[in-house]
N, C-alpha and C positions, 0 to 999 in steps of 0.2 A: 557436616554442618548440623549443629545441635538444634532440634526443634523446640520451640517455645509456644505453648498454646495460651492464647490470650482470651479471657472470657469476661463477661460482665459481673458475674457473682460466683463465689466459690462453690455454691451448691449446684451450679450448672454442669460441673465436670467432676463427678465424684470418684473417678478412677485414675489410676496412675499407670504410666507406661515407662518401662526402663529407658533411660536416656532422654526423656522429655520432661521439660518443666511446665508447670501450669501456674499462670499468674493472672491477676485481675487487670483490667484495662487501666484502672487508676494507678496501680502499682507500677505497671510497665511505663506509664507516662511520667510519673513523678519521682520514681526511685533513681537517683543519679547513677547507680551501679549499672543499670541497663545501657546507659549511654557509652560505657566503656567496654561493653561486650563486643566480641567480634565473631564472625562465622556463625551467625544465628539465623535460623529459618523461623519466621514469625507466622504462626497459624492463627489468623485473626477470626474468631468466631463471634464477634460482637455485632454482626449484621442486624438489620439491613442497611446500616451505615448512612443515615441522613447526614447532610452537610454539617460540619463542625461538631458532630457528636463525638463521644469518646472513641467509639469504634473507628470513625473516620480518622481521628488523630493518631490512632494506633498504627494504621498503615502509613500515614504521612510521616510520622516520626521514625518509623522503622526504616523507610527509604532514606531519610536524612542521616540516620545512624549507620548506614551501610549494611543494614540487615536485609533479609530477603522476605518481604511480606507476601502472604497469600490471603486475600487478594491485594494487588497493588492499587494505589489511588486511581490510576488510569482505568483499571477495571471497574472500580466503584463508580466512576463517572460514566463509563460506558453503559453500565447497567441502569443508569437513570434515564437513558434514552432508549425507549423500546423500539424506535425506528432503527437506531443503530444496531441494537441487539438482533433485530430481524435481518438486517443486512449481513451481520457477521455469521449468523446461523443459517442463512439461506442455502449454502451448499449441503447442509445436513438434511434438508427436507425430503429428499428422495429416499434416503435410508429410513427416516422417520415414517414416511408413508408406507413402506413395506412392513415395518414392525407394527404399526398401529392399524393396519388394514382390517384385522379381525374385530376391532372395537366397534360396537354398534352405536354408541352415543356420538354426539357432535363435538364434544370437548373431552379433553383428557389432561390430567395433571400428572407430572412426573417429578418425584423428589430425587435429588441427586446429592449423595453424600460422598465427598472425596472421589467423585467419578463412578459411584456405584448406586444401584437401586436394589430394593428388597427382592424384586422380581428379576432373576438373573437374565431373563431373555431381553431385558432392556439395557443390560450393562454396556453393550457396544455403543448405543446411542448416548448413554450417560458419559462414557469416556470421551466421546467426541465433543459433547457440550462442555464438559469440564476442560478439555484441551483448548476449546475456542474461547472460553470466558474466564477460566482460572479463578473461580471462587469456590471455597470448600463446601458450603452448604447452599443449595439453590433449589428453586422450584420452577420448572418449565411448564407453561400452559400451551396446549395445542388446540387448534380448532379445525374442523373440517369445513372447507369452502370449495364449492364446485367439484365435489367428490374427491378432493385432495387435502391432505393434512398440511397445515401451516403452523409455524411457531407464532403464537400470539404475544407471549411475553416470557421473559426469564428474570427472576428476581432473587437476590441474595436473601438468605434466611439467617436468623439468629438461633442460638441453641434453644431459646424459649419457644420458638415456633416449630420445633421438631416434636412430633407426637411422642409421648412416653413409650408407646409400643414400639417405636423405632429406635430407642436409645441403644439397646444391645447391638443392633446392626450398625448404628452410627459409630459406636466405639470400636467395633471390629474393623470397619472401613478405615477409621483413623489409624488404628494399629498397623494395618497393612500399608497405609500410605507412609507412615513414619518408617516402616521397615524397608521402604523402597520397592515393594512388590506391586505397586500400582503405577500406571503411566504418569510421569510428571517430568518437569523440565530437569534434564540431567545436568549435573555439574561437570565442567570440564576437568579432565585429568591432567592437563598440562597448563603452563602459565602463559602460553602465547595468546594473543588476541585472536578471535575467530571471526571469520567472514562467511556469511551464507550468500550464495549466488543463486537467486531464484530464476529458474528457466523452465521452459516447456519443450521437451524433446519432440513433441508432435506438431509444433507450430510451423506451418509452411513458410512463414515470413518472420523469423525471429530477428530481434534487433542485433544479435551477434551470432555469426555462424560458429559451428563447432570448433574450428581452429582458433577463432578469437576467444571463445570461452576458455579454451585450454591456456591461451596466452595470459588471460586475466588471472587464472589460478596460479600459473607459474610466477607471474609478477608478484602476486600476493605472498607466495611462499618465500620468494627471494627477499622480501622485506620483513619476514618474520611473522606474517599473518597465516593462520591456519584456515585455508579456504575449503569450503565444502559446497557441492552443488545440491540444491534442494528443489522440490517440486511443490505443486499445490497441495499435496498430501501431507506436508510437513508443517502445517500451521501451528500445531501445538508445540513444536520444537523451537520456535523463535526465541524464547528466553534463554536458550543455550548459547546464543551467539552475542558478539559485541557489535556486529554491523550486518546490514542487509543491502545487497546490490541487486536491484531488480533488472533482470535481462529477459523479460518477456514483454510482449506488447501490452501496454497499460490502458485501462479504461476505468471509469468510476464505478460502474455496476459490474465489477469484475473481481476475481480473486486477488489480482495484483494490488488493487487498492486496499483490500482488507489486510493483506500482508503488510503493506507499507504503514497503514494506520496502526495495526497491532505492534509492529516493530517500534514505531515512534513512541507509542504508549509505554512500551517496555524499556524505553531509554536507549535503544540501539541507535547507532549512526545509520541513517537511511538515505540511499540514493536509488530511485527518486523518492523524495518525501511526499506524503499524501497531499500537502498543499500544492506542490508543483503539479502533481497529477490532476488535481481538480482544476487548476487554472489553465494548464496547457491543453487539456482535453476538451475545453469548451471554447469554440471559436467566437461565440458571442462575447464572452469575457475578453478574449484577446483583442477583438476588434475595438471594443470600448476602451480597453487599457492603452492600446497603441495610439488610438486617436487622442485620448486625453493627454498623453505625454508628447504629442507632436511627432511621433515616429512616422515617417513617410510610408504609406501603404497604397496599393491600388485602390481606386475609388470603391467604397464599400457601403452597402445598405443592409440594415436589419429588416427582414421581410416577414410579415405576418399576413393573414388572409385578407386584411382590410387595406393593405397598401401595395399589393402586387403590381398595380399599374405604375408605381414609381420606377420600376426597373426600366421599362422602355422609355420613360420620360428623362431619366437621369443617367442611365448607362446605355452604351451602345451594344448591339448584338455583334458577335457572340458574347455571352456572359457566363461566368462560372458560378454555379450554385453549390453550396456546401451545407451538409448537416452540421449542427454545432459540435458533435462529437466525432466527426469523421477523422480517419487516419489512414496512412499508407495508400492514399488515392482512393480509398473506398468511401462512399458517401459524398464524393465530389463528382460533379457532372458539368458538362458544357452545353448550353442551349444555343443553337446556331440560328434558330428562327422562332417566330412567335408560337408556332404549333408545338415545337419541342419544349419551349419555355413553359407553356401551360401544363403539358404532361409531366414535366419534371417537378414543377411546383406542387402539383397535386400529390405526387408521390412523396416528396420530402415533407410537406406540411401535414401529411397524414401521420408522420412519425414525431414531429416536433412542432411546437407552436411558433418557433422562430427559425428562420433560415438565413444564411448569409448569401447575399448576392454581391459578386465582386467583378470589377472590370477585368477583362482578359488581356493579359500582356504577353503576346507571343514572343518566346525567347528560345534560343537553341539549348540553353542549360539554365539551371538554378544554382546559385551559390549556396553552399551549406557550411556554416561555421560552427564548430563544436566549442561550447563554452562550459568550463568547469571551474567552480570555486571563484566565479566572477572574473575569470581570465580566458582569453581565447586559447584553445588547445590545438585544434586542427582546422584546416579548411579544405574544401573539395568542390569540384564542379560535378553536379548531377545532370547528365545529358538526357534529353527526352528519348523515349523509345522511338526508333525509326518509324515514320509514318503515323506517329501518335503525338498528342499534345501534352502528355504527362510523362513523368519519369518512371512510372510503373503502369503497366497495362494488364487488366484482369479480363481474360477472355475464357468463357467456359470450355470452348473447344481447343484453345491453345495454352491454357494454364496461365501462369504469371510470367510476364516479360518485364525486364528491367533495362533501363538505359545504362550506358557506360558511366562509371564513377572514376574521376581523375583527381587524385590527391595532389595538393600543392603545398609548398611551404607558406607560412603566414606572410613572409616578405613578398611572395609572388602575387598575393591577392591585393586588390585595391585597398588602400588604408581605410577608405570610407566604409567598405564592406565589413571589415573587421570591427571598426569602432561602432558601427550601427548595430552589429550583431551583439556585441558585449553590452551596449546600452539597453537593448531590448531584453536580453536574457536577464539582466540584473533587475529589471522590473518584476520578474517572477520570484527570484531568490538566488541562492548560492549553490544550487544543485548542478546537474549535468544536463545541458540543453543543446539542441540542434536548431539553429536559426536559419530559415530559408529566405533567401533574398533574390529578387529578380533585378537584372540590370538592363535598362533600356537606354541606349546611347550612354550618356554619362550620368544618368540618374539611377538611384537605387531604391527599391521598395521592399519592405519586409512583408513576406507572405504569411509566415506564422512562426511561433516559437514552440518547438516540440520538446517535451520531456522524453527521457529514455531514447536518446538518439542512436542511430545505427553506428556500430563499430564492427565492421567485418574485416577479417584478415584478408589482405589483398586489395582492399578498397581504401577505407579511411586511414589506415595505417601505412599508406604507401610512402609517406615521407618520414614520419617519426619511427615507424616500425615498432620494435619492442618497447621503445621509450614511451610510446603512447600509453601502453598498458601499465607501465611503472608509474606514470604520472597519475593515472586514475587511482591506483592502489595507494600511492603516496598520500593522496587526499584522505582516503579512508583512515590510514594509519595516523595521520596528524590529528584528525577529528576524534578518533578513539582515545588517543593520548590526552588531548585537551579535556575530553569528558572525564577521563579518570582523574586528572589533576583537579578539576572542579569538585569532584566528589570527595577527594581527600582533604580539601580545605573547608568543606562544609562542617559547621559546628555539630 
């Protein structure tokens, strides 16, 4: 892929590199010949990229032409939000703290040129920041707070903002980048679509067990997808892939959300997408959404410190209390009497300004309906742990206990369960969801809609078996192909 360096003024880039073209932003945007070029890697050095500037349009049109811009428009937008930048770079702060520990001042600026810095000792940090944000010229500002170094901001630079004393080093860093000897997104060597499966081998409660992960990979390969397992250390590699399948427990303040957001910004097909993660991981949002659309749920109250008395007035004990971001039965507790209610509320409200209080509906099992691409995929019964009121029990002395999972065919489940699950999931999006429903006599109540639902070999696949994994991979393949077709018809 031929590199093309795009600059504001010819005087900004006085050197030539074999195999690389240097053009001005105006020429790249207005010369029709560039619209016919293929296999071009656009190195956009026109930062700091204000909205609708020439530099902004260089990256925008590069993507429209099927070129590979550095930075992408999504990266330009990310860099405008320093709150998002701090979220993306948060995993790097421990490494930064070790490197910056000898510095006596309370602030420190780090110039990053194609993932390098003049001081070689900071190269590892620069490579990580470059991998996370993918802009060729950046300046990161760090500040020391509470005896610990934090990223205050990261901003894209233009060539004019690089000190003249740094020019020789910058050109050398660019030469190394063009030669492929610096870390960057590697181009695939085969023509198959590629799927990254994000997992955490150390997670004690993963959404898919090792056998299920293997079956997902086998199903992908059978459909012509090149599947590769990645971990949290592979953030910089996301542009290598066509799709991302998140198979680790998701949270908003978590590396899984950063991966999903970055993958979406890079144009990958993503399940679960960041919007689904945001919505499903907040039970306050779910409660409001389900209520607004008339979805039957257990009686539910949004509780804050000024209305805790409403629980006893409007709900009977026992009552279920939930943190807004609770998952896998963690952050969910049952208050059986007024004393335990007060204790639990104090604990939960210390972590969140809002808490969910919900009517407790005792049942032998919960229905779980897996919904993918706006269609029901599988259905199962999740039975309660014997002697416990939840399907998962966490005991420090006994570890994790789970109730029995019984897979059924869609035809074996009550039609209302399946229809209610699909309707609820479709309010979130077209991703992969697990909808939990309680049945009391002949009435059904949605408990929650989960992103990233469990698919374990021997449990949820008990009826469909290998066909379940092929269905999921088939959705990825169709979406990748649709995305490719849309790009091909773009002007």
